[in-house]
C-alpha positions in Angstrom: 120.8 111.9 103.3 117.3 110.3 102.9 114.9 110.3 105.8 112.0 107.9 105.7 109.1 108.9 108.0 107.5 105.9 109.7 105.3 107.6 112.2 102.1 109.1 110.9 100.1 111.1 113.4 97.0 111.1 111.2 97.5 108.0 109.0 93.8 107.9 108.1 93.6 111.5 106.8 94.2 112.2 103.1 96.5 115.1 102.2 94.8 118.4 102.4 93.6 121.2 104.7 90.9 120.6 107.3 89.0 122.6 109.9 88.9 120.5 113.1 85.7 122.0 114.5 85.8 120.0 117.8 89.2 121.5 118.7 88.9 124.8 116.8 92.1 124.1 114.9 93.0 124.1 111.2 95.5 121.5 110.0 97.3 121.1 106.7 98.1 117.3 106.5 100.7 115.8 104.2 101.7 112.1 104.3 99.7 111.5 107.5 101.4 114.3 109.5 100.4 117.9 110.4 102.6 120.2 108.4 100.8 123.5 109.4 98.5 124.2 112.4 96.6 127.4 113.2 93.9 128.1 115.8 90.5 129.4 114.8 91.1 132.6 116.7 94.0 133.4 114.5 92.0 132.4 111.4 89.2 134.8 112.4 91.7 137.7 112.9 93.6 137.0 109.6 96.4 135.0 111.1 100.0 136.0 111.7 101.6 138.0 108.9 103.9 135.1 107.8 101.1 132.5 107.7 100.4 130.8 104.4 97.4 132.3 102.6 95.6 128.9 102.6 95.5 129.1 106.4 93.9 132.5 106.4 90.8 131.5 104.4 87.5 132.0 106.3 86.7 129.3 108.9 84.5 126.6 107.6 85.8 126.9 104.0 87.6 123.6 104.4 86.0 120.2 105.2 85.9 119.1 108.8 88.7 116.8 110.0 87.8 113.2 109.3 87.1 111.1 112.4 89.5 108.3 113.3 88.1 104.9 112.1 87.4 102.3 114.8 90.1 99.8 115.6 89.8 96.5 113.9 89.2 93.7 116.4 90.7 90.4 115.5 
């Protein structure tokens, strides 16, 4: 069975890991959707034991989450 995802929560964000400073959350984005999410408090404490190592890296090591572009007015 093949599933095609049509909804993209963060369509403007390239694949990668980002620190969203405004909301103190780290996201791993793939194909416009959040695949992994962890709060800054968990990052600072080393995260849960089963968290991916890329999520446990020191806060600020990843680029800040890109802002949403303005809507195009037609």
